[in-house]
C-alpha positions as CSV (number, residue, x, y, z in Angstrom):
1,M,275.9,138.9,2.1
2,V,271.8,140.0,1.5
3,Q,273.2,141.0,-2.0
4,K,274.6,138.0,-3.2
5,R,272.4,136.0,-5.6
6,W,272.8,132.8,-4.1
7,F,271.3,134.3,-1.0
8,Q,268.5,135.7,-2.6
9,I,267.7,132.9,-4.4
10,L,267.6,130.7,-0.8
11,T,265.5,132.9,0.5
12,F,262.8,132.9,-2.0
13,F,262.9,129.0,-2.5
14,I,262.5,129.5,1.4
15,M,259.6,131.9,1.4
16,F,257.9,129.6,-1.2
17,F,257.8,126.2,0.6
18,L,256.9,128.6,3.9
19,L,254.0,129.6,2.2
20,I,252.9,126.1,0.8
21,W,253.5,125.1,4.3
22,L,251.0,128.0,5.6
23,I,248.5,127.4,2.8
24,Q,248.3,123.4,3.8
25,S,247.9,124.5,7.5
26,T,245.1,126.8,7.0
27,K,243.4,125.0,3.9
28,F,240.3,125.0,6.1
29,I,240.1,129.1,5.2
30,F,240.2,128.4,1.7
31,I,237.5,125.7,1.3
32,P,234.7,127.8,0.6
33,L,236.6,129.8,-1.7
34,L,237.5,126.5,-3.2
35,Q,233.7,125.6,-3.3
36,Y,232.7,128.6,-4.9
37,V,235.4,128.4,-7.9
38,G,234.2,124.4,-8.1
39,A,230.8,125.8,-8.8
40,I,231.6,128.2,-11.5
41,A,234.4,126.4,-13.2
42,F,232.5,124.5,-15.7
43,P,230.4,127.4,-17.1
44,L,233.3,129.9,-16.6
45,I,235.6,127.2,-18.3
46,G,233.3,127.0,-21.4
47,A,232.3,130.3,-21.9
48,G,236.1,130.7,-21.9
49,I,236.4,128.2,-24.7
50,L,233.3,129.8,-26.6
51,Y,235.0,133.2,-26.2
52,Y,238.3,132.3,-28.1
53,L,236.3,130.4,-30.4
54,T,233.8,133.4,-31.2
55,R,235.8,136.5,-30.7
56,P,237.2,136.6,-34.4
57,L,233.6,136.3,-35.5
58,M,232.5,139.1,-33.4
59,L,235.3,140.9,-34.6
60,F,234.4,140.0,-38.4
61,F,231.0,141.4,-38.0
62,E,232.4,144.7,-36.3
63,R,234.8,145.5,-38.7
64,R,232.7,144.2,-41.9
65,L,229.3,145.0,-41.2
66,K,230.0,148.1,-39.3
67,A,227.8,147.0,-36.5
68,N,228.1,147.9,-32.7
69,R,229.5,145.6,-30.1
70,I,226.0,144.1,-29.2
71,I,224.5,143.6,-32.4
72,S,227.7,141.7,-33.4
73,I,227.3,139.6,-30.1
74,I,223.5,139.0,-31.3
75,L,224.8,137.7,-34.8
76,V,227.4,135.6,-33.1
77,Y,224.7,134.0,-31.0
78,I,222.4,133.6,-34.2
79,T,225.5,131.9,-36.1
80,L,225.8,129.7,-33.1
81,L,222.5,128.7,-32.9
82,L,222.2,127.9,-36.7
83,L,224.9,125.7,-36.4
84,V,223.7,123.6,-33.4
85,S,220.3,123.3,-35.4
86,L,222.2,121.9,-38.7
87,F,224.0,119.4,-36.3
88,I,220.7,118.1,-34.9
89,M,218.7,118.6,-38.2
90,Y,221.4,116.6,-40.4
91,I,224.3,114.7,-38.2
92,W,222.8,113.5,-35.2
93,P,219.9,111.6,-36.4
94,I,222.5,109.5,-38.4
95,A,225.0,109.1,-35.7
96,Q,222.5,108.1,-33.2
97,R,221.2,105.7,-35.7
98,Q,224.6,104.4,-36.1
99,F,225.2,104.2,-32.3
100,A,222.3,102.1,-32.1
101,N,223.3,99.7,-34.5
102,L,226.8,99.4,-33.2
103,A,225.3,98.8,-29.4
104,Y,223.1,96.2,-31.0
105,S,226.3,94.4,-32.7
106,V,228.1,94.3,-29.7
107,P,227.3,91.2,-28.6
108,A,227.6,89.5,-32.5
109,M,231.1,91.1,-32.9
110,I,232.3,89.8,-29.2
111,A,230.9,86.2,-30.6
112,M,232.6,86.6,-34.2
113,A,236.3,87.7,-32.4
114,G,235.8,84.5,-30.2
115,D,235.3,82.4,-33.2
116,I,238.3,84.1,-34.7
117,I,240.6,83.7,-31.8
118,E,239.1,79.6,-31.5
119,Y,240.1,79.1,-35.4
120,L,243.5,80.2,-35.1
121,Q,244.0,78.2,-31.9
122,Q,243.0,75.0,-33.7
123,N,244.8,75.6,-37.0
124,Y,248.1,77.2,-35.8
125,T,249.8,74.7,-33.8
126,S,252.7,76.8,-33.5
127,I,251.2,79.4,-31.0
128,P,252.8,78.7,-27.6
129,P,250.9,76.8,-24.8
130,Q,251.2,80.1,-22.7
131,V,249.3,82.2,-25.0
132,N,246.7,79.8,-25.9
133,E,246.2,79.5,-21.8
134,A,246.1,83.4,-21.7
135,I,243.4,83.7,-24.6
136,D,241.2,80.9,-22.7
137,D,241.6,82.8,-19.4
138,F,240.5,86.2,-21.6
139,L,237.7,84.7,-23.1
140,Q,236.5,82.7,-20.0
141,N,236.3,86.1,-17.9
142,L,235.3,88.1,-21.1
143,P,231.7,88.1,-19.9
144,T,232.4,88.5,-16.1
145,F,234.4,91.8,-17.7
146,L,232.0,93.0,-19.3
147,Q,229.4,92.9,-16.9
148,N,231.9,94.8,-14.7
149,L,232.3,97.6,-17.1
150,L,228.4,97.6,-17.3
151,D,227.9,97.9,-13.6
152,H,230.5,100.7,-13.1
153,L,229.1,102.5,-16.1
154,F,225.7,102.6,-14.8
155,G,227.4,103.6,-11.3
156,F,228.9,106.7,-13.1
157,L,225.6,107.4,-14.9
158,G,224.1,107.2,-11.6
159,N,226.4,109.6,-10.1
160,F,226.3,111.6,-13.4
161,I,222.5,111.9,-12.8
162,G,223.3,113.1,-9.1
163,H,225.0,116.2,-10.9
164,V,222.7,117.2,-13.4
165,I,221.0,119.9,-12.0
166,S,224.5,121.4,-11.4
167,I,225.3,120.9,-15.2
168,L,222.3,122.0,-16.4
169,A,222.7,125.2,-14.3
170,G,226.2,125.4,-15.7
171,L,224.8,125.1,-19.2
172,V,222.2,127.8,-18.6
173,M,224.9,130.1,-17.1
174,M,227.6,129.6,-19.9
175,P,225.6,131.9,-22.5
176,F,225.4,134.7,-20.0
177,F,228.9,134.4,-19.1
178,L,230.0,134.2,-22.6
179,F,228.0,137.4,-23.7
180,F,229.8,139.6,-21.1
181,M,233.1,138.2,-22.1
182,L,232.4,139.1,-25.5
183,K,231.2,142.5,-24.5
184,D,233.5,143.3,-21.9
185,G,236.4,141.4,-22.1
186,E,238.8,143.9,-23.2
187,K,238.1,146.6,-20.3
188,L,239.5,143.8,-17.7
189,L,243.2,144.3,-18.4
190,P,242.8,148.4,-18.4
191,F,241.1,148.1,-15.1
192,I,243.5,145.6,-13.5
193,L,246.6,148.1,-14.8
194,Q,245.2,151.0,-13.1
195,I,246.9,150.1,-9.6
196,F,250.4,149.8,-11.1
197,K,253.0,152.5,-12.3
198,K,253.1,153.1,-16.3
199,K,256.3,151.2,-16.8
200,R,255.2,147.9,-14.9
201,A,251.8,147.9,-16.3
202,E,253.0,148.1,-19.9
203,N,255.1,145.0,-18.7
204,I,252.0,143.2,-17.4
205,R,249.9,144.2,-20.5
206,A,252.7,142.6,-23.1
207,L,252.5,139.6,-20.8
208,A,248.8,139.3,-21.1
209,G,248.8,139.9,-24.9
210,K,251.4,136.9,-25.0
211,I,249.2,134.6,-22.6
212,D,246.0,135.7,-24.9
213,N,247.7,134.9,-28.1
214,V,248.8,131.4,-27.1
215,L,245.5,130.5,-25.3
216,S,243.5,131.6,-28.6
217,S,246.1,129.8,-30.8
218,F,245.5,126.5,-28.9
219,I,241.8,126.7,-28.5
220,Q,241.3,128.0,-32.1
221,G,243.5,125.8,-33.6
222,Q,242.9,122.3,-31.5
223,L,239.7,122.7,-32.5
224,L,240.3,123.3,-35.8
225,V,242.6,120.8,-36.4
226,S,240.1,118.6,-34.6
227,F,237.3,119.2,-37.3
228,F,240.0,118.9,-40.3
229,V,240.9,115.3,-39.1
230,G,237.4,114.2,-38.5
231,V,236.2,115.1,-42.1
232,L,239.5,113.4,-43.4
233,L,238.8,110.5,-41.3
234,Y,235.0,110.1,-42.6
235,I,236.0,110.8,-46.3
236,G,238.9,107.8,-45.9
237,Y,236.1,105.5,-43.7
238,L,233.5,106.3,-46.7
239,I,235.9,105.1,-49.7
240,I,236.5,101.9,-48.1
241,D,232.9,101.4,-46.8
242,L,233.3,101.3,-43.4
243,D,230.6,100.6,-41.2
244,Y,229.6,103.2,-38.7
245,A,231.6,105.9,-40.6
246,L,230.2,108.9,-39.5
247,L,230.0,107.9,-36.1
248,L,233.6,106.5,-35.8
249,A,234.6,109.8,-37.4
250,L,233.0,111.8,-34.9
251,F,234.8,110.0,-32.3
252,G,237.7,110.7,-33.9
253,M,237.5,114.3,-34.1
254,L,236.6,114.2,-30.0
255,T,239.4,112.5,-29.2
256,N,241.9,114.5,-31.2
257,V,241.9,117.2,-29.1
258,I,243.8,115.1,-26.4
259,P,247.5,115.9,-27.7
260,Y,249.3,113.0,-29.1
261,L,247.2,110.1,-27.2
262,G,243.8,111.3,-29.1
263,P,244.9,109.6,-32.5
264,F,245.8,106.1,-31.1
265,I,242.2,106.4,-28.8
266,A,240.4,107.4,-32.1
267,V,241.6,104.7,-34.1
268,T,241.2,101.9,-31.5
269,P,237.6,101.5,-32.5
270,A,237.5,101.9,-36.3
271,L,240.3,99.1,-36.1
272,I,238.1,96.9,-34.4
273,V,234.8,97.4,-36.3
274,G,236.9,97.4,-39.6
275,T,238.9,94.0,-38.6
276,L,235.6,92.6,-38.1
277,Q,234.1,93.7,-40.9
278,D,236.9,92.6,-43.3
279,P,240.3,91.9,-42.4
280,M,242.0,94.0,-44.8
281,N,240.0,97.2,-43.5
282,F,242.8,96.8,-40.5
283,I,245.5,97.8,-42.9
284,W,243.0,100.4,-44.6
285,V,242.0,102.0,-41.5
286,A,245.6,102.1,-40.1
287,V,246.5,103.9,-43.4
288,I,243.8,106.3,-43.4
289,M,244.8,107.4,-39.8
290,L,248.3,107.6,-40.7
291,V,247.5,109.7,-43.9
292,A,245.0,112.0,-41.9
293,Q,247.8,112.9,-39.1
294,Q,250.4,113.3,-41.5
295,I,248.3,116.0,-43.2
296,E,247.2,117.4,-40.0
297,S,250.9,117.2,-39.0
298,N,252.5,118.9,-42.0
299,L,250.1,121.2,-43.2
300,I,247.1,122.0,-41.0
301,S,248.5,122.3,-37.8
302,P,251.6,124.3,-38.5
303,N,249.4,126.9,-40.7
304,V,246.4,127.0,-38.1
305,M,248.5,127.2,-34.6
306,G,251.9,129.0,-36.1
307,Q,254.9,129.0,-33.8
308,A,252.8,130.2,-30.5
309,L,252.6,126.6,-29.6
310,N,256.2,125.4,-30.8
311,V,256.5,122.9,-28.2
312,H,258.9,119.6,-28.8
313,P,256.5,116.7,-28.8
314,L,258.6,114.7,-26.2
315,T,258.1,117.8,-23.9
316,V,254.3,117.4,-24.9
317,M,254.2,113.5,-24.2
318,T,255.7,113.9,-21.0
319,V,253.7,116.7,-19.7
320,V,250.4,114.9,-20.9
321,I,251.5,111.6,-19.1
322,A,252.5,113.3,-15.7
323,A,249.4,115.6,-16.0
324,G,247.4,112.2,-16.7
325,S,248.4,110.5,-13.6
326,I,248.0,113.4,-11.4
327,A,244.6,114.9,-12.6
328,G,242.9,112.0,-15.0
329,F,241.3,113.1,-17.8
330,L,240.9,116.8,-17.0
331,G,244.9,116.9,-16.5
332,I,245.6,115.2,-20.2
333,L,242.8,117.8,-21.3
334,F,244.3,120.7,-20.1
335,A,248.0,119.8,-19.7
336,V,249.1,121.6,-22.7
337,P,247.8,124.8,-22.8
338,V,248.3,125.1,-19.0
339,Y,252.3,124.2,-19.9
340,A,252.3,126.5,-22.9
341,V,251.3,129.3,-20.4
342,V,253.4,128.6,-17.7
343,R,256.2,128.7,-19.9
344,T,255.2,132.1,-21.7
345,I,255.4,133.6,-18.1
346,I,258.7,132.0,-17.3
347,V,260.2,133.5,-20.7
348,H,258.5,136.8,-20.3
349,L,259.9,137.0,-16.6
350,Y,263.2,135.9,-17.6
351,Q,263.7,138.3,-20.7
352,T,262.0,141.0,-18.4
353,Y,264.8,140.4,-15.8
354,V,267.8,140.3,-18.7
355,E,266.5,143.5,-20.1
356,S,266.5,145.6,-16.7
357,K,270.3,144.0,-16.1
358,E,271.4,145.1,-19.5
359,N,270.0,148.8,-18.7
360,K,271.1,148.9,-15.4
361,E,274.7,147.8,-17.0
362,D,274.2,151.0,-19.5
363,A,273.5,153.1,-17.0
364,L,276.6,152.3,-15.2
365,I,278.8,152.9,-18.2
């Protein structure tokens, strides 16, 4: 019976859930470890993202300029500083000015929206009474809602300020983490594989290569796609002369890193601002977002990401929604890469099992 497949699977699940129960019962042992991991998570994840973004540039310097690893890393840091400096000098002042103007115009926009709704209520008698009552309640409660929103925002900022030291420490540590990742990242896997036999080591090396390909495809591809979408939105907003075009395009670029939900989040403030500027802008902004997303989904993403993240859209939506309900914004942000990595591991293990089974059958023949 021990050799039966169903018995082995049943034993695996029993041991798996028993392990979960033991971890839950002895979680006090892991609290210091979790606190340590939480302390280095921010700089480690940030450095990991920068590692996948800057590794191609470092390899380019090594191959084309024939520079050694240290010189190539220094050139990478110089490039990053140059990009940040250009952003601060030329883009940040415009975005900051547009943000200040937008914040100053918010009360006027709210008043204008109230006037439009009031005009519609007075001139269109076909609106059901229930809708009118709901609109009246919304307008009456709008100041209270905004006040509560501001209170929560300031409370969030207060908590945020309380963690400023740890955030700054993480930002200071991030360049050092990135330096050693770029310098010695390729040495980690061979060091770990020394403890395994040759056949098992080759299998783990192949799995690590697949995971590395998935992560690099997602991080590099998603950020490049977001950049192109931001540029397309900015061009479109300039064509229709939309107010706060750069600020809204930057917002769209940032939110586009959220799979599938990002475009809906990005277009919302642009629709509101555009409609209050000119009602026809509602249609134009929607058309611009639709065109940008079509170009992104049909031209940019397939060529940038390739087939490494060939995941069905329904699967992505399900994973994102489930991760968001479990872990909030961070779950939404990291749902797709985590899912892609887990899927890669499962597929690789299944392929390894099938190949080993076929080899055994061939040996018996």
